[in-house]
MARVO-8673 format. One record per residue (C-alpha): residue in one letter; x, y, z. Coordinates in steps of 0.1 Angstrom, whole numbers, plus 2048, in hexadecimal, padded with zeros to 3 digits. Layout:
residues N
AXYZ ...
This chain:
residues 962
MC08AA69F7 KC1FA879F8 KC29A8C9D3 VC32AB09DA LC48AA59F7 AC5AA8B9E2 TC62AA59C8 LC6FABD9E3 VC86AA19F1 AC93A999CE LC9AABD9C8 ACADAC09E9 LCC3AA39E0 ICCCAB39BE MCD4AD49CF SCEAAC39E9 MD00AB49CE FD09AD79C2 TD09AEC9E1 GD1FAD69F8 VD10AE5A18 FD0DAC5A2D AD15ACAA51 PD33AB6A5E MD2CA94A6D PD30A94A93 AD46A7CAA4 TD29A6BAB7 RD03A6EAB0 ACF0A74AD0 ACCEA76ABF SCB5A5AAC6 VC91A54ABE VC79A67AD6 NC5DA50AE3 LC3DA62ADC GC27A48AEE TC02A4CAE6 AC08A70ADB GC16A60ABB NBF2A56AB2 FBEAA7BAA9 VBF5A91A8D IBEBAB0AA2 LBE8AB0AC8 ABE3ACEADE KBD8AD7B02 TBC5AF8AFE ABB9AFEADB IBBAAF3AB6 TBADB0DA9D TBACB10A78 TBA1B27A5C GBA2B23A36 ABA6B03A22 TBB8AECA3C SBBDAC7A35 IBCBAAFA50 SBD3A8AA4B GBD2A77A6D DBC1A7BA8F IBC0A9BAA3 GBB8AA0AC8 IBB6AB8AE5 SBB8AB5B0B PBB1AC2B26 AB9EADCB11 AB7CAD0B04 AB70ACCAE0 SB63AF0AE0 SB88AFBADE IB8CAEAABC AB80B06AA5 GB7AB09A7F FB78AE3A79 GB52ADFA78 LB53AC0A8E IB38AA5A8A MB34A8EAA9 DB36A68AA2 SB19A53AAF TB30A44AC9 NB37A66AD8 TB5CA5CADB FB69A70ABE SB5DA88AA3 TB66A8EA7E SB6DAACA68 SB6EAB1A42 LB90AC1A48 VB9FAA2A5A EBA6A80A4A GBA3A6FA6B KB92A73A8D VB8FA90AA5 YB92A8AACB AB8BAA0AE9 SB8CA9DB0F NB66AA1B13 YB5DA84AFC AB4EA63B09 LB64A49B19 PB7FA3DB13 TB89A5DB00 PB91A73B1F TBAAA59B2C KBB9A55B09 MBBEA7AB05 SBCDA80B28 TBE5A64B21 ABEFA72AFF VBF6A95B0E SC0AA85B2A DC1EA72B10 MC23A92AFB QC32AA4B1A AC48A86B22 AC55A86AFD YC5DAABB00 TC71AA5B1F AC83A87B0F AC8CA9BAF0 AC99AB8B05 GCAFAA1B19 QCC5A92AFD SCE9A9DAFC ACF1AB7AE0 DD09AB0AC3 FD07AD4AB5 TCFFAF4AC7 ECF5B18ABD LCF7B10A98 GCF6B31A84 SCF0B44AA5 GCCBB3CAA0 TCC9B45A7B VCC9B25A66 ACCFB2BA41 NCDEB17A24 KCE3AF8A3A TCE2AD2A34 LCE2AC1A56 VCEEA9DA5E PCDDA89A7A GCE3A93A9E VCD7AA9ABA YCD7ACFAB3 KCD3AE8AD0 WCCCB0EAD1 SCC7B26AEF TCBCB42AD8 PC9DB47AC2 VCA1B33AA1 TC97B3FA7F IC9AB29A60 TC9EB42A43 TCA4B29A26 DC9CB06A1D LCABAEDA37 ICB6ACBA2B LCB9AADA43 ACCFA92A32 GCD1A6FA40 GCC4A4BA3E PCA1A3DA48 DCADA35A6B DCBFA55A72 VCB2A6DA8D WCB2A93A91 VCA9AA5AB2 FCA7ACBAB2 QCA7ADBAD5 MC9CB00AD6 AC9AB13AF7 QC86B30AE7 TC71B35AC7 LC72B25AA5 DC69B37A84 LC69B27A62 AC69B43A48 AC4EB47A2F GC51B2FA11 MC6FB1CA21 KC6FAF6A25 IC7EADBA3A LC8AAC0A21 LC94A9CA27 SCAEA8AA11 GCBFA68A10 GCA1A55A1D AC9DA6AA3D QC7BA66A4D AC65A81A5D KC5DA69A7A NC82A6AA85 VC84A91A86 FC7BAA1AA7 WC78AC7AAE QC77ACFAD4 VC6DAF5AD6 AC68B07AF8 GC5AB27AE8 TC40B2DACD VC42B1DAAB NC3AB32A8C LC39B20A6A LC33B3DA53 AC1FB3FA33 GC27B25A18 SC41B14A2D HC45AEEA30 FC4FADAA4F EC5BAB6A55 GC5CAA3A76 IC4DAA1A99 MC48AC3AA8 LC48AC2ACF AC3FAE6AD9 QC3CAF1AFE TC26B0FAF3 NC12B15AD3 IC17B0CAAE AC0BB23A93 MC08B18A6E RC04B37A58 ABF0B37A37 GBFAB1BA1F AC14B0BA36 TC17AE5A34 FC26AC9A49 NC2FAA5A49 GC31A99A6D RC1FAA1A8E LC16AC2AA0 LC17ABBAC5 AC11ADBADA QC0DAE0AFF TBF7AFEAF9 ABE6B06AD7 VBEAAFEAB2 TBDEB18A98 LBD9B0EA74 IBD2B25A55 SBCBB11A35 TBE4AF6A41 TBEAAD4A32 GBF9AB9A48 DC01A94A47 AC0CA7CA63 PC2EA6AA5D AC30A45A54 AC2AA2DA71 PC47A16A7E GC499F1A75 LC3D9D1A86 AC479CAAAA GC2A9C7AC3 TC1B9A9AD5 IBFA9A2AE7 TBF6984AFF IBD297AB08 IBCC964B28 KBAC952B33 NBA594FB59 TB8593FB68 VB7A93CB8D PB77920B94 NB8990DB78 GB718FAB62 QB6F8E6B42 QB61901B2B DB6F910B0B FB6F936B07 NB6F945AE3 FB81966ADA TB8797DABD IBA3997AB9 VBA19B2A9E GBBC9CCA96 PBD19DDA7C SBE69BEA74 LBD09A0A7D NBAC993A80 SBAB971A93 SB9395AAA6 FB9F940AC0 AB9492EADF LBA392BB03 DB9A919B23 DBA7916B47 DBA68F1B50 ABBD8D3B4D DBB28CBB29 PBD38CDB14 TBC08D2AF4 LBBA8F7AFB PBD390EB0D NBC892BB23 WBDD945B11 EBE4951AED LC01967AE0 FBFF97EAC1 GC2098DAB5 GC2E9A4A9A LC119BDA9D LC0E9E0A8E AC099FEAA5 GBE4A05AA9 TBC49FBABC YBBA9D6AC0 IB989CAACC IB959A8ADF SB7299AAE4 EB6797CAF8 QB4696AAF1 AB2D964B0D VB2E940B1C AB10930B2D GB1592DB53 YB31947B55 SB3296DB59 LB50983B50 IB5B995B70 GB7C9A5B66 IB949AFB49 ABB89B8B53 GBD49C7B3F ABBF9D9B24 TBC29FDB1A SB9C9FEB20 FB809E4B23 DB5A9DFB25 LB4D9C2B3A SB2A9C5B2C TB369BFB08 MB529A8B13 TB6B9BDAFF AB8F9C9B06 TBA29E4AF3 VBC89E3AF0 TBDC9FFAE0 LBFF9F8AD4 VC14A18AD2 AC2EA23AB7 GC4CA3AABB AC63A20ACC PC609FAAC8 VC3A9F3AC7 SC2E9EAAEA SC1F9C9AF6 AC029C1B0B TBF49A3B21 VBCE9A2B25 TBBD98AB3D FB98981B3B TB89974B5C NB67962B5E MB54954B7C QB3B937B7C RB1793DB87 SB0C927BA4 GAF8937BC0 TAD2938BC9 IABD950BDE RA99946BEA IA83963BF5 TA6495BC0A KA46972C14 DA3596CC36 TA18981C43 VA06981C65 P9E997BC60 D9E896FC3C G9D5988C26 P9CE990C02 Q9EA9A9BFD DA059AABE2 FA289B3BED SA419C1BD3 FA669BABD4 TA869C4BC0 MAA69B0BC0 TAC49C2BB2 HAE79B8BA7 DAFB9C1B88 PAF39B1B6F YAD69A0B82 QAB89B7B89 TA939ADB8C AA729B8B9C FA5799FBA8 SA3999BBBF LA30982BDA DA1297CBF2 DA08964C0E D9E495AC08 A9D1940BF6 D9D2953BD4 G9E493CBBC T9EE959BA4 LA0B963BBB LA2294CBCF NA31956BF1 WA5494DBE5 VA6C951BC8 LA8D940BC0 FAAA94FBAD GAC5937BA0 GAE6938B8D LAF3957BA0 LB17962BA2 PB28965BC4 DB21989BCD TB0B9A0BE3 YAE59A2BDA TACC9BCBE8 IAA79B3BEC TA8F9CFBF3 EA699CDBFD AA529E9BF4 PA3A9F5C10 AA179E5C0F V9F89F7C1C D9ED9ECC3F YA0B9D6C44 VA2B9DBC59 LA4C9C9C52 TA559B8C73 GA739A2C6A IA8C996C4F AA9B974C55 GAB8962C43 AACA981C35 TAEF989C39 SAE29ABC46 SAC19BEC46 DAB19E0C4D LA8B9E0C57 GA8AA06C52 MA96A04C2F RA839E2C29 TAA49D4C1B AAB69B3C1E TADA9ADC12 VAE698AC08 TB0A981C00 LB11962BEC TB34953BEC LB43933BDE DB41924C01 TB1D92FC07 PB0C92FBE5 SAE7930BF1 AAD1945C08 AAAC945C14 VA9D967C1E TA7A96BC2F FA6898DC31 TA4D98DC4D NA319A7C4E TA169ADC68 L9F49BDC61 G9F49E0C72 V9D89F1C86 P9D0A17C87 D9D0A2BCA8 I9BBA4BCA3 H9BDA69CBB L9A8A89CBA V9B0AA9CCE K99AAC8CCF S9A4AECCD8 V993B0FCD6 S99FB32CD0 P99CB49CE2 M9A1B35D02 G990B3DD23 A971B53D29 V961B67D0D F944B7FD08 P925B7ACF2 G92CB7FCCD T950B73CCF R95BB5DCB2 L969B3BCBD T981B27CA7 Y981B02CAE T99FAEDCA2 L99EAC6CA2 T9C0AB5C9F Y9BEA91C93 S9DBA78C90 N9E2A53C8A S9FDA44CA0 G9F5A20C95 TA04A09C7A A9E8A09C61 Y9D4A21C4C A9B1A2DC57 S996A44C4A A982A58C64 V963A6EC65 I967A8AC7E T947A9CC8C D941AB9CA4 V91EAC3CB0 L919AE9CB6 D910AF3CD9 G8EDB04CDA W8FDB25CE6 L911B27CC5 D902B3BCA8 E901B23C8A S8FAB40C72 S91EB4DC79 L92EB2BC71 I94DB2CC5B I959B0AC4C D971B00C30 S967AEFC0F W96CACBC1B T956AD0C3A V930AC8C3B Y917AD8C53 D8F5AC7C5B P8DDAE1C69 S8C4AC7C74 T8DDAB8C8D R8F4AD7C90 T911AC0C87 V931ACAC75 R942AACC63 C961AA4C4E G972A85C42 V998A7EC43 G9B0A61C39 M9CEA5AC50 T9EDA45C48 PA02A39C65 GA14A57C75 Y9FDA70C64 S9EFA8FC76 G9D9AADC6B T9C1AC8C77 W99DAD1C70 T990AF5C79 F96EB07C79 S962B27C8B V941B34C99 K935B51CAF V926B4FCD2 R901B5BCD1 A8FCB80CDA I8ECB7DCFC Q8EFB93D1B N8EFB8FD41 V8F3B69D3F F911B54D4A L916B35D33 L92DB17D2E I930B0BD0A R93CAE7D07 N949AD6CE7 T956AB2CE2 G963AA4CC0 L959A81CB4 F968A6AC9A V960A48C8B A97FA37C7C T980A1AC63 P98FA04C6F G991A0EC93 G96EA18C9D P961A37CAF G972A4FCC7 T970A72CD7 S986A90CDD N98AAA3CFD T96EABCD07 V975AE1D03 V962AF9D1B T95EB1ED14 P94FB35D2F V939B52D21 L938B70D38 P919B87D3A I919BAAD2C V90FBC4D47 P907BE7D39 G91BC03D4B P915C28D50 E91AC3FD32 E93BC54D32 P93AC79D2B P946C84D09 V96BC8CD06 I972CB1D00 P990CB6CE9 P9ACCCCCF6 P9AFCEFCE8 P9C7CF4CCB P9EBD00CD3 S9EDD25CD8 IA09D2ACBE AA0CD14C9E IA30D11C91 TA37D08C6C VA5BD00C61 TA64CFFC3B AA85CEFC34 PA98CF3C12 EA92CD9BF7 PAA9CC8BF0 LABBCCAC11 CADFCC8C06 VAFCCC1C1D EB18CDCC21 AB02CF7C12 YAF4D16C24 LACED15C1D PAB0D29C29 YA98D1AC44 QA76D2DC48 VA64D2CC6A CA40D3BC6C FA2AD41C8B TA03D43C8B N9E8D46CA6 G9FED5BCBD VA02D80CC4 PA22D90CB7 PA3DD99CBE YA4BD75CC0 TA6BD6ACD2 YA79D4ACC3 TA95D31CCB VAA2D19CAF DAB9CFBCB4 FAC5CEBC93 GAD0CCCCA7 DAF4CCAC99 GB06CD9CB7 TB08CFCCA8 PAFDD1ACBE IAD8D1ECC5 IAC8D3BCB2 TAB1D53CC5 GA9ED72CB9 TA7FD87CB9 TA68D90C9C SA48DA3C97 SA40D91C76 SA30D6FC73 CA4FD5FC63 VA75D5FC66 TA90D51C4E LAB0D41C5B EACED34C47 HAE1D15C52 AAF8CFAC44 YAF9CD5C50 LB1DCC7C4C AB16CA1C4C IAFDC89C3D KAE9C7DC5C QAC9C83C6F YAC6CA4C84 AAABCACC9F FA9ECCFC97 SA89CE3CB0 VA7AD06CB3 TA69D16CD2 VA55D37CD0 HA45D4FCE9 DA2CD6ACDF SA24D8BCF1 KA08D7BD06 GA20D61D15 MA14D43D01 EA2ED29CF7 SA31D0ECDC TA4DCF6CD1 SA51CE3CB0 RA69CC6CAA QA72CB3C8B TA90CA2C7A FAA5CACC5C TABDC95C47 PAD2CA8C2D VADDC96C0C DAFBC98BF5 CAF2CAEBD8 TB13CADBC6 KB12CA2BA2 KB22C80B9B VB33C78B7A VB28C56B6B VB3AC48B4C YB2EC2BB36 HB49C12B2B HB39BFCB10 NB47BD9B09 FB59BD3AE7 FB69BB1AE9 IB58B90AF2 GB5DB6AAF0 YB51B4FAD9 PB2EB40AD2 NB37B22AE7 GB39B38B06 TB5FB38B0A FB77B56B08 QB97B41AFF PBAFB5AB0E DBCEB49B01 GBC1B47ADD NBCDB5EAC2 VBBBB7EAB6 TBBAB87A91 RBC1BA9A82 AB9CBAAA78 EB91BA3A9B VBA7BBFAA9 AB99BD7A8F AB75BCEA97 AB7ABCFABD MB8CBF1ABD SB73C00AA4 RB58BF7ABD AB6CC04ADA LB71C26ACA GB4DC28ABE LB57C2AA99 GB39C15A8E WB3AC06A6B TB41C12A47 TB3AC05A24 DB58C18A15 PB70C03A01 SB8EBF8A14 GBA8BF99F8 FBB8BD8A03 SBBABBD9E8 DBB4BA0A02 LB96BB1A13 KB75BAAA03 AB56BC0A0A TB44BA1A17 HB5FB9AA32 WB4EB9CA54 AB67BB7A60 AB6BBCCA40 GB5ABEBA4D FB6DBEAA6E IB8FBE6A5C TB88C03A44 LB7FC1AA62 MB9EC10A75 TBB5C16A57 QBA3C37A4E EBABC43A72 GBCFC39A6D FBCFC20A8A MBD6C01A75 QBE9BFCA55 GBEBBE2A39 DC0ABD3A29 TC20BE4A0F GC11BCC9F5 GBEEBDA9FA TBE0BBEA10 FBD3BBFA33 RBD4B99A3D PBB3B9CA52 DBB3B78A5D DBD7B76A68 PBDEB76A8D MBECB97A99 TC10B97AA6 RC1BBA9AC5 AC30BC1AAF EC11BCAA9A ABFDBCFABA AC16BE7AC9 AC15BFCAA9 ABEFBFDAA6 FBE8C06ACB LC03C20ACC RBF1C31AAF IBCFC2EAC0 ABDDC3DAE0 GBEAC5AACB MC0EC55AD5 TC2DC59AC0 PC45C3CABA VC6AC40AC3 LC7BC4CAA3 NC9BC39A98 PCA2C29ABA SCC6C22AC0 SCBFC06AD8 SCA3BF0AE4 SC96BE7B07 FC91BC3AFC KCADBACAF1 DC98B9CAD5 VC8EBBEAC5 QCA7BCBAAC PCA9BF2AAD MCA7BF2A86 SC87BDDA84 WC67BEEA78 AC56BEAA9A AC72BF3AB1 GC67C18AB6 YC42C0DABC IC4CBF2AD5 EC63C0AAE8 AC48C25AEA AC2CC0CAF4 RC43BFFB10 TC4AC22B1D AC24C2AB1C GC1CC0AB2F LC06BFCB13 LC18BDBB0D AC33BCAB22 GC4EBB1B1A YC56B90B2B PC6CB88B4A DC89B7DB35 NC8BBA0B26 TC7CB96B04 FC5FBA5AF2 RC59B89AD9 PC4CBA0ABD AC44B84AA6 DC2FB71AC0 LC09B71ABA LBF5B88AD0 SBDDB74AE7 RBBAB7EAEE ABC2B85B12 EBDFB9BB08 FBC8BAEAF0 ABAFBB5B0C TBCBBC2B21 LBDABD8B06 ABB8BE6AFC SBAFBEFB20 NBD1C01B25 ABCEC14B05 LBAAC20B0E GBB4C27B32 RB98C0FB3D VBA7BF9B59 LB93BE8B75 TBA6BE6B96 TBA1BD1BB5 TB98BF0BC9 NB7ABF9BB4 TB58BF5BC4 RB44BDDBAD VB1EBDEBAC NB07BC4B9C PB22BA9B98 QB06B91B8C YB08BA3B6A EB2DB9DB65 VB34B89B46 KB43B68B51 WB59B52B3C PB5FB2EB47 DB83B2EB3B VB8CB4FB4C TB8DB4BB72 PB90B68B8A DBB4B5FB91 FBBEB61B6C WBD8B7CB67 ABC2B90B4E YBA0B8AB5F NB99BAFB66 YBA3BBAB43 IB8DBA0B33 LB70BABB4A EB76BCFB40 VB74BC9B1A SB57BAFB1B TB3EBBDB35 PB2ABDEB31 HB2DBF4B50 TB2CC17B5D VB47C29B72 TB3CC41B8D NB57C5AB99 PB6FC51B7D TB92C5FB78 RB94C76B5A LBB5C70B47 TBC7C8DB36 RBCDC78B17 TBB3C76AFB IBAFC61ADC TBACC77ABC LB95C6BAA0 TB8EC7CA7F DB6DC8CA8B RB71C8EAB1 KB87C89ACF IB7FC6EAE9 PB86C76B0D LB92C59B23 FB84C50B45 SB95C36B5B EB85C22B77 GBA1C2FB8D DBA5C21BB0 NB84C2FBBE GB6CC2CBA1 IB4BC1ABA7 IB45BFFB8D TB21BF6B85 FB1CBD8B6E LAFEBDBB57 QAE3BC4B4B LADEBC2B25 GABFBD4B19 TABEBEEB35 TAC0C14B2E IAD7C2AB42 TAE2C4FB42 AB08C55B42 IB25C66B2F VB2EC51B10 PB53C5AB0A VB52C50AE5 DB39C6CADE GB58C82ADF LB5FCA4AEF QB46CC0AEA AB4ECDEAD4 DB5ACF2AF3 GB72CD6AFC SB5DCCAB1A DB54CA5B20 PB37C95B0E AB15C9CB1D PB04C7FB2F RAE9C6EB1A QAD3C4FB1A VAE2C30B0C KAD4C0CB08 VAECBF1B15 RAF3BD7AFA IB0EBC3AE7 LB1ABDAACB NB1CBCDAA7 HB1FBE8A8D EB0DC05A9F RB1CC1DAB9 PB12C1DADE 
């Protein structure tokens, strides 16, 4: 690559000797070097995305922030073992992202901040030349200086920058920059790419085969078309798109930086500290101290350093701990390492780094005291960074464990000592601590230089249990023989030690043991009529034990059944519960009651048959029949909706009445009838009509989704192949194996079948040279033409003027753009530009496709099953195209849609268009379910009516139709 550039520069020098097109030298040169800060460490730096296709080769580091590594696409990243950077076969350098391990996130946010500051600094320099060529730069050789344009800039021929190695060029562009296909930026006379700065507010398009020199500072995105090359840096505040791009970083500046290293100890002491410093321009070892010994200073200065990263390491010293490192770019106390980065772009920066150590000195003695002494181990932990240990103590005659432990050589700091709970013992006091908490069993000790030692005593007392047993019965009060009694014994331990207890209950003799019901952990001894269970109780524990038994079936005897629960606790001894007394009342037989004679049946039976279904707002027949009476019958019918009551007489057994209910609610219907013998009957019931009108349900399948990493990337570009595939799915065209006829579209291309169908339908076209450029991003002008054809609309023929100031009436796309604007398919920008050469974003494509298909979600639509909405982490609900992206990526049905008069005409059918409208009900669908709805892409029926509803399985479409 460098040999090719050298040849191009030499050729430019020869051409300049013959052409004589150097620009005049200005009276004063305002151009000065723009300080890139840490952004100068990257050959490519972006905020939202870096993508590539084809045979790309980049020399130097690339990075992205605040977007994550998932937004670096096409590089095949391989994570380094440190997790601080990754590598790629396409990059001769390292790849950094904001979500990598520390210190990379800080490094990247600083670089992006420096990039934005450099953009502002470049834009603020005073101009020497303005509006050169009215925005069209051709056949020019430019001297150093500041050049400024307020219009879009297009470089249509090779551009030569002639000057010395220290000369500076700054180009300020308030709109877009386009470098024409095959054209080159050339340097002559020793000019260097590192001294050429391009500050561009709009998009940057370096077209196919072009070559660029210098530092590109773009406020939006930079697009490198197929085969484009550059020598310099691409620094974009949105995205960078590469297609088979080759790029090199410019040469670094010379020597200038300094690093000063200072040793600080607390307190000062006669101890040497050894260091090493490693970096691009030196590798050195040295020693420092911090006492009165003049043989070693406490500082060291290194000068004349190259820009780059330097690592300073201090060796561990007995008796000292490193407690701080100041002035470094980043540091790690555990590895005693500081990192310093010297930055190029202006004079290399300098740094002062101070290492501070503290001498170990303090002691803590921890003592265990128990009352009374007992064979019990007590576990402790003592924590402090980096000091952390666990140990055990006891307070008996066992020699294997002491009742004290001593920690020495401690730094002045705060230490936490925690005792674990011990069975049967209660912590009663902590003495000697700076502060303590009996509930948390924690002591805090603070060592300072003035108070370097402490003695802490933990005192425990052996606890005792306190067992309580309470008995109850259900039902309470007097009962009759044969009643089942349920006894509940509630036990608890309100003491300070664990106890095990055996609880017993002897059945009263008037209880029937054959009806006894007990659980699996209860034992019954029939010889003693005793029910027994065993329980264990920690301090504060409570529980219940239940059994049930029936009273014996006896009569004419009054009884009192008494029960008392017993327990024996270890330790603690025996105890009893309260006594429960249940009176049993005698059963006295009473006189027999005469049998109940059922009432006679009603004299007249009335049967009402309502229509099925009972539809609201429809006059329907109601049949009323009479039996068991003697005709003729006189009837009165009240439909319960406030309409007049109907009366009549009939000699037949049935009468039919017509009625219409006008609202969907419950109505109280009643009918009263008299026969010729004077008998009377009344029947009452309720009716609730339903809505029987037919509802239209339309299925809108999804046709455009995100990437495998789960993101949608709304600001990323969309290729011509992606547009063809998405719209082929949207229109239900399916897939074809027919040859495409394009020289650059192989049959194995993933979108070949989609592209062929879209061109056969006349919706998309190739180039005059017989190519389609499937992997090129689609421009806004191409999108206007394609979607105007899909919508079946005619472009404005031979327009005499344009609604946009950057669209020439004679351009090929002017008629399409004008018609698309009038139809509301694609809008311009607030500055009255259309930017036809800008690349179409994925969010803009979703919006354009939704408008062309008449499928547009609104904020007034009722939305059902929102849990099935497809969510994209990089598309929030407040994003301007949120509803359009939801429309194209989530399958859903529309109930009560708005039928548009416009249709889309295909070779074999016409597709009707249904909009969500303002009142449509949107139901989001779960993948894999089967629904019944109109599928618009089925096309109109032979008689011109809408497609008939059919069953369809909800899925993500690939080649098939919905």
